[in-house]
N, C-alpha and C positions, 0 to 999 in steps of 0.2 A: 438442458443445461448449457450455458455458454462456456466456451473453452478459450483460454488465453495462454500466453507464453511470456516469460521474462525477456526483456530486451538485453542485449550485450552491454554489461555495465561494470562488472568487477572481475578481478583475477585476470586470467589470460584472455578473457572476453572483453576487457576494457579497451576496445579498439574503436576510437571515435569515428574512424572512416567507415566502419561497418554498420553503424546504427541505422542510417537511412535505408540502405539496401536490405538489411534484415527486416526492418519494419515493413517495407514495401512488399517483400516476398512473403512475409507472414500474413499480411492482409490478403494477398492474392491466393494464398493457400487455404484461406477460409477461417483463420483464427478470428475470434470475436473481440479480443482485447490484448493490449500490450502493457507490461507492468515493470515498475522499478522499485528498488528498495532505498534505504538511507543509512549509510554508515559514514562516520567522520574520522574515526581514530582507531588504531590498532596498537595499544600500548605494549611495550616490551615486557612490563610486569603488570598485567591488568588487575584491576580491583575485583572484577567479576568474571565468571566463566560462562561462555555461551551455552545455552541449554543443550544437554547431550554430550558435552565435551568434558575434558579432564584438565587438571593443572598442568600436565605436560603438553597438552594440545588445547589451549583455552578457547580458541575460536577458529573458524575456518581460515586457513592461511590466505585464501583468495581475497579475503576482506582487506588485505594490506593495500590493494589498488582498487579504488572505488570512484567512478565518475559521478558527478553531481546529478541527482535524480531529475530535477526539473529541466536541466539542460538536455539530458538524454530524451526526455519526453517531448521537448520542443522540437528537436531534430526529427523525431518520429512523427510528430504532428504535421510537419511540412512535407513529409514523404508519403502520407496516407490520406484517406478520405472517409473511411467508414469505421475503423476499429475504435473502440473505447481506449482511453489512455489512463492507467491507474497507478496510484502510489500505494505500496504495501510494505511498510508504511513510512510516511514522513514523521520524523520525531519532532512533533510540533512544539514541545516546550523549549527546544533550542532556539527558536526563531522569534524575532520581534514580529508580532502579529500584523502590524501595519504593512511591513515589507512582504510578509508571507501572503497577505491578501492581494497585494499588487502583482506578485509573481503568479499566483494561481489564477487570478482573473485574466491576466495577460495570456496565460497558457490556454485558458478556456476560449479566449478570443481567437488566438492563433489556430487552434484546432477546430474552430467552428462549433464549439459546444460539445466536446467529447471527453472532458475531464471527469474522472472519478477520484475524488480527494480522500485518500485513506490516511488516517493519523494514528500514531501510537505514542508511547512514552519511553520506549527503549528499555535496555537492561544493563547498560554499562555505565557505572558511576563516572569513569574517567572522561567520557564524552561530555558529561555535564560540567565537570571541573574545567574542561577546556573552553567552554563558552560562559563560564562564570554563572552557572545556574545551579539551584539547589535540587539535587537528586531526590531528596526526601519530600519535596513539594511538587514533584513533576505532575501528579494528577491534578492538583490545584492549578498549575500553570496551563495544562491542557484545557481545562474548563474555561480559563480566561481567554485563551486563544480562540476557542469556539465562540465565546461571547463577542469578541471583536470581529471575527469573520462574519458572523451573522449580522451584526450591525452595519458593517461596511458594505455587505452585499445587498442589503435590503432598505437602507435608509438614505434619504437625499442629503441629510446633514447628520454627522455622527460625532459623538464625543465619548470618551471612556476614562473612568477613574477606577483603577483596580489595585490590588496589592503588588502587582509586578510591572504594570505598564500604565502610563497616562497619555491620552491622546486629546489635544485641544479640539474643540468643536471645529469641524471643517466640512466643506462641500465634498460630496462624493460623485464624481462624474464617470469613472471607469466602472462598467458593469459587465458581469459575465454574460455569455450568450444564453446559458441555461438559467431559467428563472424558476424560483427566486434566487437559486444559486446551484452550483454543481452538487451532485450527490456527495454527502459526507459519510464516510465509513470510518469506524473506529476499530482498532485492534485490541489485543490483550486477552488474557485467559483467566484472570482473577474474578471473583464475584463482583467486586467493585467495577471492574472494567466492563463486564457484561451488563451490569445495571446502567452504566453510562451509555452503552449502545442503545438500550431500550428507551432511555429518557431523552437522548439528544441526537441520535444519528439516524441515517437512512438505512443502516445495516452494519454488518460486521465483516472485517477482513481477518480471517482466521487461518488455521493451518490444519493439515491432515492429522487427525487424532482418532483413537478408537471410537466407533459409532456411539457407544453409551456415554462417553465423555463429551462428544460433540452435542449430543441430545441434551445433556444436563446443562451445558453452557448456554445453549440456545434457549432452553426453557427459562433460564434466569433472565435473559434479555427480553423475552416475550412478556414475562410477568411484570418486569419493570416498565415496559411500554404500556401495558394495561393500567398499571397504577398511576402512570403519568397522563392518562386519558388519551393515549395514542393508539393507533391501529397496529397491533403486532403482526398482522398479516401483510403489512406494507414493508416490513423489514426484509432486507436482502442479505443472503450469505454468500460471501466470496472466499473461497478456500484456496490456499497455496500449498503446493507440493514441491519440496526440494528433493530431487532425485539424487541418489548416491552414485558415486563413480561406478561405471560398468553396468548399471541397471538396464536390462533389455527393455525394448519399447513395449513388448507385450505385458511386462510386469507394471510398467508405468501406466499403461492404458487400463489395466485392471484396477489400479488404485483410483484413477479418475472415474471409472465406472462405479466403483464403490461409493465415491463421493456423490455421484449423481443419484445413487439409490437412497442417500440420506435426505434428498430433497433440496440440496444446495442449488442456488441460482446460477453460480458460476464457479469454475475452478481453473486455476492457471498453474502451469508447471515451470519451475526454474531448473534449467539444465546446465547452469554455469559451473556447478561442481561435479557434473556427470561426465562431461566431455571437455576437451581443451580449446576448441575453436568455435566461433559463432556459426560458421557454416555447418559444422557437425551438429550443433545444438538445433539448428533449424531443420536439418534433415531428420534428426531423431524426433523432434517435435511434430513434424508433419506425419510421420508414421504413427505416432500416438494419436494425433487428431483423427486421422482416417480410420484407425481401428476403433476408437471410441464411438465415432459417428456411425460406423457400420453396425455397431452393436445396438 
C-alpha cells in the first residue's frame, strides 16, 4: 500500500514558507504522495455541521485559515520529483470547468505528470451560496464538470452545451502530461456517490471507516463499474485518516495498517489537527511511515 501525508495547508499549518521544504523532506523520507483539501468558507452561523461535530462546535476551528489547494500543490510540485500530488477533494461544482481544466492541466504539466485529481461535492450549503451555485444540484454539476474535463483533455476541438455551462467550439492546445488525462478520483459516501465512482472514475478518495462499512461502499462502486461495462479491478482506493490531537504515532500506524489489510491501494494521514506545527507533523508522519513499512 502506498502511504502519503497531507501538506501544510490549514490552521496553524497554513505557512506558505514551509510548503516547499515540507514537500521536499516528505519525498526524501519515502512518502509516496502529498495531499491537499478544499475549504472556502467558515460561517459564523453555518447552515450545516461538519460530520462528527456539534452545534456548539460545528466544524474544526482550524478550517478558518485555509490556503488554496492548487497553489499549495504547485509549490510542492516545484520542490519534488517523484511523489504523486493529490486533491482530497476539490469541490468541483464550485468551479467553472473550463478554468478548472486549465488549472489542473497546468499543474500536471508543472509536476511532470504527477497529478491525482480527486473531486467531491462538499457538505456545507453556505459555500455554495457564496459562489452562487445550487447546493441541491451539486451532483448534477459534478457530472457536468466531469463531462467538460473529459472533452477538453481528449479532444482537439471541443464545445459544450449543458444546464450550467456553455462553451463555444474552440481549439484545445494545452494537454496534460498523463494521457489521456490525470487519474480522476471521486469522493463521497452515499450510494449515489459510490455508483458515480464505478461509472465515471479511476477510483475513490474515501476516509477511514469500520471495515464492514468500507467493504459495503466499495462493493457498490464495483457493481456500478460492472454494470457500466468497466473493469472493477482497475478501480483504486485512496483512504484518508485525520488524526486527532495527541494521538500517538503507534496508534496512527495501527490505523494505517488496518487500512492496508482491507486491500486499499493507498492511505494518507492528515496531522494538521493532531499537532500545531508543520515540522511536528512531518516528524510524527515519518515515525508512522517507518512503523507501517516495518510491519
